N, C-alpha and C positions, 0 to 999 in steps of 0.2 A: 558344343554341348557344355563345356566347362563354363563358357561365358553365360549361357542361358541359365545354368544352375546358380551361378553367382548373382545374376540379376534377380532371380526368383527369391533367393535368400535375402538379399537386400530389401526387396519389396515386402517380404513377410516381416522382416525386422521393423521396417518403417510403419507397417500397419499395426504391429503390436505396440510400438511406442506411442502412436497416435491414440490407440485404444486406451492405454494407461492414462494418457493426458486427459481424455474425455471423462474417465472415471474420476480423476482428481478434480476436474472442473465441477462435476456434479457434487462432490463432497464439499468443496469450498462454497458453492452457491447455497447448499443446504445449511451449512453451519452459519454463514453470515445471516441468512434469513432468520434462522432460529435465534441467533444472538440479538438481533434487533428487537425481537418480541420479548425476550427473557428479562425478568426483573433483575436477576443477577447473572452476569455473563459467565460462560464456562472458562476453562483454561484457554489462554491465547492459542489461536490456530498457528501451528508451526509447519512450515513447508520445508522439507529437507531435500535438497537436490542429491540425487544418487549418481553413480558413475554414468558416463555418456553411453548412449546406445547407438547402434549403426543408423545412419540417416541416408535416405535416398537423395541424390542430388536434385536441386530445384525445390526442396521443401520450403515452406513459408518461413521467413526469418522472424515473423511475429509469433510463431508457435514455439512451445518449449520442446523442440525436437531433439535437442542435445542433452536433455536432462529428464529424469523420471522422478518428479517431486512426489512425495507421499505425505499426506496429512497425518500428523500424530499429536497425541496429547503431550504437552510440554512436560508434565509431571512424570511421564514415563521415560523420557529421554535422558541423555547424559547432561551434566551441568554445562551451562552456556555462559559466556562472558557478559551477556546482557539479560536482564530481567524485563519483561514487558507486561504492562497492564493496559486494558482498553475498555472502553464503554461507548456504545453507539445507541442512541435513542431517538425516536421520532419527536418532532416538535409537539408542544402541548396542544396546539390548535389543529393537529392533523393526525391521521392514523398511519400513513405510510412514511417510511424513512427513505429519503432520496440519497443519503450519505452511504458510503461504502469504505471498507478498509481492507488491508492485507498485510501480512508479515511473513517473513521467511527465516528459518533457522540459519545461523551462520554456516557458510560453505567455504572450504579451503580456497583461498585466493580470490573469493568473491564477496565475502563479508555477509552481513545481515541486511535485509531490505525491508523497509517499513513504508507503507503507503496509506494516504487518506485522501478521499475524494468527496466532493460536495456536488451532487447532481442538481440540475436546475429544476426539472419537474418530475423526473422519474429516476428510480434507482437503476434502470437498465443501462444508462450511460455511465454512471459512476462505477457500477459493478464491472462492466465491460472494460473500462479504462484500467481499473486496478488489476484485474485478472490478466489482461494483455500485457501490461507493464511488468507484472511479477514474473510471468513465464518468459517473456522476451529477454529480460535481463539475464536470467540464468541460462538461457539458450545461446546467448552471445559468447562466442569463443574468444573474443579479443581480450587482451590483458589490461587495456586502458579502461579502468572502471568508470571514471567520470564520463567517458565517451559512450560506454555501454549503457550507462544510466540515461543519458540523453536519447540514445537510440530507442531505449525501452519506452520512454515517455512519448517519443515521436510515433512509435508503433501503436501506442494506446490512442493517440490522436487519430491516426489513420483508421483504426478499427471503429471508433465512435463515429467518425465522419462517414465512413462507408456504410455503417448501419443506418444512418439518418437519411442518406441521399434518396433511397427508394420511396421514402414516406415524408416528404417535406412538410406536409400538413399535420403530421403526427406529433407525438409528445416531444418536447425539447430535451434531447438526450445529452446536450452539452454539459460539461462538468469541469470543476477544478481538479487538480491533482498535485499533491506534494509527495515526493518520493525521496527517501533518505537511505543512503548506504553507510553502514558502520563497519569499519575494518581496522582492527588494532586501535590506534589512537587518532584515527582520521574519520571525518564525516564529510560526505558529499551529498549535495542536494540538487534536484532538478524539479522544477515546478511550473505550473501554469495556473493563473487565477489567484484567488484571495484566501485559500487555505494556508495556514501558517505553520512554521517550524520555530520553536523557541529553544533557547539554550539557557538552562538555569545553572549558574555556577556560584555556589555559596550564597551570598546575599544579593546577587545580581541576576536579572533576567534580560536576555537579549533576543530581539526578533531577528531571526536569520533570513527571513524571506521578505520580499517587498510586495505589499498588496497591489494587485492589478485589477483594473476596472472589470467588474463582474459581467457587464454586458458585452464586452468585446474581447476579453482575454480568458477564454475557456477552451478546453479540448473539444474537438468535434465541430467547431464552427466553420473551419476552413480545412482545405486539404493539407496544409502545413501549419505548424504551430510555432509561435515565438516562445521558446523554452528558456526560462531563466535558470541560472545555476548558482551554486555557492559551495564553499569549502570551509571547513573549520577543524582546527586541531583540538583534541579533547584531552582533558586531564582527569585524574581520579576525583570522583564525586560529582562529575557533570551529570545533568539530567536533560534528556531530550523530550520535548513535548510537540507532537504533531496534532493539529486540530482543525476543524471546520469553523466557519464564521459564527456558528451558533454558540460556541464557547466564548470566544474573545469579545463578541459583541455584548455578552451579558456580564462578563467579569473583567475587572481591571487587571492589567498585567501583573501588578504587585500581588493581587489576590491569587493569581495562578502560581506565582513564585512561592508565596508563603504556604500555599496548600501542598505543593509537591515536596517542599522541604520539611514539612511537619510530620511526614510519615516515612517509613522505611520500605514499604512495599508498593510497587508501581500500580498494582490492581486497586489497592485502597486509595491511592492518589487519584486514579482515573474516576473511581466511584464518587469521591468527594468533589472533584471538579464538576462533574455533571450535576450532582445534587445542588451544589452552590449556584450553578448557572440557572437551573430551573427555579430555585428559591428566589433568585434575583429577578425573575420575571421573563427569562428567556423563552421565546415561543418557537424558535427555529429548531430544525434537526440539529443534534449535537453529537459529534464524534471526536474522541480524543484517544491518542496513544501516548503512553508514558513509558520511556525507556530509561532504565537505571543500570549502572554498572552492578555486577553481581555482588560486589562487596559492600554496596550501599545499604 
């Protein structure tokens, strides 16, 4: 009887946890869709992992089963070590935006996670990749953060690949993905494809990622993905920029560097970057995340 009661309790706890996850997914999907249409973006979406909840053995590792993230308005939360600005707009020649992005409030021992994805033909692939990686990273109980990040990107690849298999003649759901974890003075990257991460340090700009062939290096094309990684130590005043090809194909790297250094608020920097790319004739979807230290 005691064993039956315990199993029932665990099962109920798991169902409650998955229900909360489902509600959060709907909130994230709605906010990202709204932000892509808005002329001025809202406050950055912040996902704050809460204490772990009981999990039934055998639950999917790609689901956020060990965390209960809750979407909040950044302005309503406590001060954070990083300030974030973002902008995502459809290309001038199209109505739909196939890019997607995600970000999570810093969590003890896990850091803050920022993601940008550039979908091939449909936002369904990039959205699925971002949401899967976001929740898989915070569901990973291992303390090796770079390894957790790689597993999260691998989970994103598996999710997109599995979604595409039943409908091979359907839309191309493959996508790039660049994911960055910031914890204290360390930055870890995991990425597939040609979306970029830049580090702006005083008067210098460095590309932290290596562009990969767009046609062959994307999430969802194969059952496994060749995930590239990187690591960088950070110093006071550093600025991180994550973006899709729509930004850097329209703007020279020095323009990106000068633009983010000319302002003190990351949201203003993101807005200016997108405006400059569109003014330069950029026609592709554009997504950019700008992350600055709070004292910048």
